[in-house]
N, C-alpha and C positions, 0 to 999 in steps of 0.2 A: 556494395560492401566491402569495407577496407579488409587489407590481409592482416592476420595476428603477427605480431611481433615475436617470432620464435625465438629469438636470441634472448630476449628480454624474459619470456617465459621460463627459458632453460635457467638463467640467471635466477630467477624468484626461486626456483625448485631448489636450487643450491644453496642461497641463502636460508631457506627453510631446514635446509640438513636433509633432504629427502632423496639425494643421492642423484645420478644420471638419469636423464630423462629417455624411456623409449620412444614412446609415441605421445601424440597430441591428435586428438580427434574432435570434429565439431560436434556439438547437440544441438538438437532442433528444439524449439519450442519458447525462446527467448523474445519476448516484444519490444523490448527496449535496449538490451545489451547481447552480446556475444557469448555464448558458453560453449567450454571444452572440457573432455576427459583427456586429463596428463596422467599418464603411466611410467611409473617406475618399475624397478625389479621387485620391488616390496607392495606397491598398493596402487590403487587408481586414486587421483584427487581431482576436485572439481576448481577450474580454470576460468575465471568471469573477466571479460575485456569491455570496460565501463564507456557509455556514449558519453561523448563531450562534444557541446556547440557553442559558440559566443553568444548565441540568443537565449542558453540555458545554463547560467552560471553555478547551478547546485553542483556539489562536490560529492556525487554518489558515492564513490568509491571511500572517500574518507569518513562518510557517514554511516555507511554498511561495516567497514572495519572497525571503527571507533566503538559503534553500538555492539558489536558482535563481541569484540575483545571484552566488553567491561562485562556483558552478560556471563562471557565463558570464565573469565576471572571471578566472578561471585557465585559460581557453582550451577550456573544454568546449563543444562544438558540436552534439552530439547530444541537444539539447534546445530549446526554444522561447525565444527570447531574451526575458527578462523587460524590460519597458519603464515602467512606473509602478504605482503603487498608492495606493489611499486607504484606511487603517485605519478611519477614520471611516463611510465608505460601504459598508465591507466588498468593495470591488473591486479586481481585480488586471488589469492590462492586460498583454497578450503577445503575440509573434509569432504569426502565423496560418500554421500547418504546413497545407499542401495535400497531401492523401494520404487513405488509407482506414484504417479500423480494422482490427485481426487477429480481431476478435472472432467466434467460430464456427469458427475453425481451431485445428489443433496446430502450433505454431511449428516450423520448420526449426531444424537445426544451425548455420545461418549466422548466424541470429537470436541465439542463444545467444552466439556469439562475440561479436556486436554488444553484447551486455548486458554482458558480462565487459569489453570495451574501455571501454564507459561507466563500470563501476565503478573500474576501474583508473585512468582519467583524474580521475576525481572524488576518489581517495583519494591520488593523487599529491602533492597538497598538502594533506594533511590536518596537517600539522605547521607551516603556514603561520600565523601570528599572528591571521589574520581568521577561521580553521577554530575556534578556541578561542571564539570570539564565538557560533558555532552553539550553539543549544540541544540536547538530547537529543530522541531520535526518541519520537512518541508510542508509549506501550507500551514503551519500552525497557527491555532487560533487562540487567544485567551480571554477574547470577549464575545458576546453573541453578535455585538456588530463586527468583529473580526470574520466569523463565520458567515454573516450575511454578506458582508464585501467580498469575500473570497468567491462565493457562488456568483455573484453578481458579475464580476470580471469575467469569469467562464461564459455565461450567457452572453455577455457582450461581445466577447472574441468571436463567438459563433457567429453573431450577427454580421461581423466583417469578413467573413470567408468569403471569398470569390464564389460567384454563383455556380454552382455544379448541381446537377439533377438529384433531386430527393433531399439533399442537406439543407437548401436554400429553404425549400417549404417547412422541413422540420425545424429550422432555427427561429423563422417567423412564428410558428406556433410555441415553440418555447417560452417566448419572450411574456405573452400573457399568464401562462400558466405559473411562471416565476413570480410575477407581479402579485398573482393571489396567494400563492404559498408564504410569500414574505409578508403579506399583510396578516396572515394568520400567524405568522412567528410572531410578529409584533404584539398582535393581540393574546397570544399565550403566554408571553413574557410579560404584559401587564395584570395577567389574571393571576399568575404564580409570584407578583412582585419581584420579577427578577430584572434587575438591571442590565440594559444591552451593552452599556458603555464599560461598566466595571470589569477589570481584566481580573482572573482568577488568581488568589494569592498562591505563592508558591507550595505551600503545602497542599494545594488542591489540584496540582499538575503531575501529570504521570509520565514515565518511560514509555514512548510507544514506538511498538514496532513500525507503526505506521503501513497504510495499503495492507491492514492486518486482515486475514480470512484464511480459507481454507484453499483459496487459488494459490496461495503461497504458503503451501505444506507439502511436504512428502509422507505418504504411508512406509515408513521403513520395514524391511524385512522382519526386523523383531516385534511387527505389529504396534508400534509406537509411531506418533506423528513427529516430525522435526520441521519447524516452522524456519522458513528461508525469505531471503530478500528483504534485506534493510536499509536500502539505498534511500530511503525517505526519512530513517528514524531519527527521535530525538524528542526534546519536551514539547508535551501538548495538552489539549484539553481532554480529559477522559471521555467526555460525551462524543467528541469527534470518532474516538476509536471505537465507541459501542454502534455509531450510525455507520461508520465505513464498514464495519463487520459485518451488517445484517443489509447492506444496499449492493455489496460487490456481487457480481451477477455470475460468474464463472463458477464457482462451487458455492452454491447459496445454503447460509446456515439455515437449519428450521426455524420458521417464524414463531412456533410457540415456545421457543426457549428464549425470546427477546428479554423477557421480563427476568427469568432468571440470570441470564448473562448480565444485565444491566445492573441487578442489584448486588450481584458478585464484583463487578467492578467498582461500583458505587462504594461498596462495603470497605474498601482499601484506602477510603479518604475519610476526613473529620466531618463532613457533611453529606452522609450519602442521600436524603431526600432531595437535596438542591441538585446532585449530578444525575439523579433519575429524572428530573422534572427537566433538567436541560436535555437530556438526550431524547426524552419524548419530544419536546418541542422542537428539536433539530432535526428529528427524523425525515419528514416531508421535505426540509431544506436541503437534505444530503442524497434524497432520491433524484431530485434536480440535479444537484452536482454529479449524481454518477450518470444521468443522460449526457450530460456534457463531456464525461470522461469517456464515454462510448463512440463520441464524434471526435477525439483527438486525432484520430487518421487524418482528419481534413484540415489541421491546424498545420504551419509551416514548420515549425519545431517537432510536433508529434510526427509528421511525415519524416523529417530528418531521421529521427529515433527509429522508424520501422525501416528506413534505408538501410540504416549501419546494421540491422539484424536481419533482414529477410530480403526474398529476391523480389522483382517487380510483380510475377504473377501472386505471389502470397500477399502483398501488399494489396492488389487489386482484389484480391478474395477477402481479404480482413476488412477492407472499407465497407464492401458490401454486406457482408455479415453484421459488421457493427452498426450500420444504419438501421438494418433490421430490427437489432437488439434494441436501438435508441427509440426507434419509431413504437415498440412494444412498451417499453418501459415509461415513455411518456405517457401513451394512452393509460397505463396503469396508476400514474400518478393523477390524471384526469378523473379516474372512474370514481364515482361516488361512493363504489365497495369497496375502494381503494384500501389496502392495509393500513393499518393505524397501529402505534405501539400499544402495549397493554397497559 
């Protein structure tokens, strides 16, 4: 785990007009990046040190700060205020949200309504000129074939992982399950007369927080949710946002709210029935994708991210935990009684 450039952190606080820094202390919990509490005489702030690797060219800091600034400048207040950033040092400085994580629970319906309100507030300004300057989301998909290819690449990467107890067998089991899900998705597209090749028109694309879910939310002391972690954010397919929201395992959204959520998101676009059909079609595809995501620990770049943010003991424990979760998630996909979208 590399050391924080404290001189750069002090300079960033000065640039943001926060005054002299008193203390900087590490915060546990980040899986990809390192987080710190930076304190001045006036208040506490959230300092984020972003993972960078030659094999992962994504500009996490640039994406998160641009998305956060756009949202804040257009009146969205259910996020931490972005204060300053340093691309050179890989640091971002934000408002510190006092509250608690939702991890370890199943979110309530009221939380789903707050997530819908955030999406609507964000996308109310998607036709503004400044929105056009935002980039595409990480792994953005504009056609059904894009979705299929993205998941297929993840499945193939796992087939190439060096032999390791547990994950090798699971990767071998994953391949035929994916083949079956992909065949079903193609059949569903044909049944709904949906082209797999045609990209979404610009008017059908959304500004997506990406990796959107209650695992990236804080229940603030005022009782409201604040949504965080926008390092993958940008333009994307609303169906992808819907599916990711209901597939992330850390803080599950209640399954019975899927239809309500999908209708609310789809209703922000010119052709709501098409977006709902795409979301239902892609849900099994994204359940396979999330099995792959749970196994990121075993990939070279994923392992490097964890090395950046955690200790060797934490990484070993996380690998064992993620392997168990992935095995259970794949079994659920393969089950005849497996959950399907309403």
